[in-house]
N, C-alpha and C positions, 0 to 999 in steps of 0.2 A: 489082656485084651483091652483097651479103654472101650466103653458104651458109647456110640456116636452120641450127641446133644442134636436133638432136633429142633431144627431153627425155622421160621417162616421167613420165606421172602418177601420183604417190606418193598423193594423196586425193583425196577429190572431198567436196564438203557442198552438201547442198541448202540452199538460200538461203532457197528458195519454190517453190512447183510446177512454176516456170517459170525460177527461175533458179538458178545452179550457181556454186562456186566449186573450181577446180581446183589443188591446190598441186603444186608441183616439188622437187625436192631439189635447189635451186641458190639461191645469193644472188646478186643484181645488186643495183649502186648505180645508184638512177632517183629523178628528181624528181616528186614528184606530181602528174598530170597528162601526163606521159611515154606513150608507148603501144609494144607489141610488136607486132609483123606476125607474126601465127599462121598455120602453114600444115597443113591436111591435104593428105599427098599424094594425086595422081590428080581432086583436086575444084578446092581455089583457098586463097586466102592473105586474112585480112583483119587490119585492125587493131584491136586491146584495149585499153583502159585497165590500167596496171599497179594493181593491186587489191592487191597487197602483197609487201613488197619482200625480209623476211628470212623463211621462205623466201618465193620468188617464188609470184603467184599470180593468178590470172586469172579474173574474175567476169563473166557472161555472162548474157545473157537469149535464150530458145529465141526468134527472130522469122522465120527465112528457112531454106532449103537447107544454110547452113552449119554455123550454130548448130543447127540438128537434128540435125546430124552427130554435132556437138560433143556434145550431149546426150548421143547412145547411150554414147559413150566409159565407161570405169572404169578403177578403179587397175591400172597393168600397162601400158595402153595409151600409144602413143606419137606427140606430135604438133612440130612445127618451131618456130622461136620463133627470130625477129631479134628485137634488145633493144639498149636501147629506143631510140625516136627521138622527135624533136622537142623543145621547150623547155617543162617545167612551169613552176606555179605558184612567184613567188617570194616566200619569208618575209619579213614587214614586216609595224612596229608592233606596240603590246602589247594592242590588242583589234580583236578582227578578229569577221566574221560570213561563215559559209557558209549560200549560196542553192541549196539542190538541188530538184530535180525526176524523177522516174524513177529512172533509170540514173546518173542525173548524181550520184545520192552515191557512186558507187564513187569515182574520185580524190578527192573529198570528204574520205572516211573516211580515207585514206591519208593526205593532206592533216594534219588534224586529230592526226594523230600525229607529226605532224615537229615542230610547234610546243612551243617550250619557254619556260615564266614566261611565256603570253601568255593572256590572256583570249578565250575561243571562246563565242560562241554562234553554233550552225547551225537554221538550218531546214531542214527534208526536208519536202520534198512528193511525194505519190503521189494515183493515180487513187482508190487502196482503200486498206484495211487491209491483205489481203494482199499487195498492192505493196510495201511499205517496207521498206526493207534498212537493214540496217547501225546500228539506233538504241542497241541495248547497246555498238557499240563507240565510238559518238560519243558516249555519255554517261560513258564513260569518260576523255575526252580536254576535253569541253565544258562551260562554269560552265552554259550552258543550251541546251535541246534543243528547239525549236518544230516540232512534227509537225500538217502540214495534209492533209488528204485532200479529194480532189473530192465525194466524195459524202458526206462528213461521218463514215465508220466507224470514225476513228479520229482522235482529235488535233482538230483545227478542221476546220469545213468553209466552208475557202476556198484562194485557190491561193496559192503562196508568193511571190509579187512583193506580196499583199494584206497578207500576215503583214510582212513586211519594211518596207512603207507604214508601218503600225501603227509598227513597232521602231522608226524611225529619226525619227518625232515625239516619243521619248523619251530615245533614245542615239545616241551619235554613236561613228563606228568609224575605225579609222586607213586599212582597207581591207575591201572586202567580195568573195570569193572566190564566183563562180558556174560553173555546169556542171548541163545539161539540155538542156529543147526550146530548139531559139533564139528562138523568140518570147517566151520567159520571159527568156532572159538578156538580150534587148534591155531587156524593161520593168525588168529590176534595171540595166542599164546608166546609163537613163535616170533612174532614181529616185537612182541614186549620182550623176550631172551635176547634179542638182537641189541635192541635198545637199554637193556639192563635196567627195566621198570617192574615192578610188583605188580601181576595180573592174578587178578577172581574171579572163576567161571563157574557158571551154574549149570552141572551136571544131569542130562536125565537119561534114567532108567526105564524098565516097567518095574511096577513095583506091587506088590502085594499088599504087607501087614504094615509097612510106612515107619517102622522102628526097631527094625534093625534083625529081627529075627528069620524068616524065610530067605535070606540069602538071593533072593531072586536077582536084585539090582545091582548087583556086585560087580565093579570094573575091575581088575587085577583083584587086590584084594583089599577094597575101598567097597563099603557099603554105603553107594548113595545116598540112601535114605536117612542114616544115621550119622557117618561120618563127613557128607554133604547135605544138601545136595551141592553147596557151593564148595570147591578147593582152590588152594592158593596155589601160587608156582612152586613151591616146594612139594608139594603133593602134589602138583600135574606133571613135574618130571620124573617122578616115579612110575608113571600110568604105561604102561606098553598099550594096552587099550584103545587108549584116546585119539580118537578122530581114525581110529582104525573100524572097529566093528563095535556093535551092538547084537544082542539078543533078543529074538522073538519071546512071547509068551510061553511057547515050548521049550527054552533055553536053547534053541537054533540059532547060531551065528549069521548075521548080516552085516556084510560089507558095506561101506558109506563111498 
């Protein structure tokens, strides 16, 4: 098992009232969709998607005890990083669509920056206006950014999947990339199957080791940390658990 590299937090950006980005004085080579194992001594270690590459940055939301502790940290504090793991999104095609829900925009904004000479449409969904992330970052690289909110406080009052459904009636894409709540991604995948479009989805499961040893993150026989977290259409078609249930830390099934 790799030993975490201890890095100093160089700067902190408050993205919203409960979302922050940490930047480190370190450059890495990573694919959008890959993740880091972040370690807080004497507390725990958790996976976080790479948000920025040069310099390295992670973006996180305060949702539990681990991220609450991260939220208290400031420039000059130190945390451990094991980097980077898993398979990322594969760049393909000349016209693509990015579909995100909530924090799913984090790896997709990084992905948008990787494309060259590609027409990108981004659909960004969130519960409210205050939950939206990286809109300006996406607008720099996308020809069109469609925003949806559940409550209609910004953009269109609908789900990202509704926006994609409407879009596919008028446009054809070489590939659709998605990250967000799994029930949303399952719908995105089904829409892509109906329109015969390649889909790549970044799945999430509870992880312990990060490199395929413990088996905690399996969905069917796929290890999300090693074989994923990004899976393509051929892989997604074979999954019986996708969009159905996940497992808690104890292994208990939790249905979506």
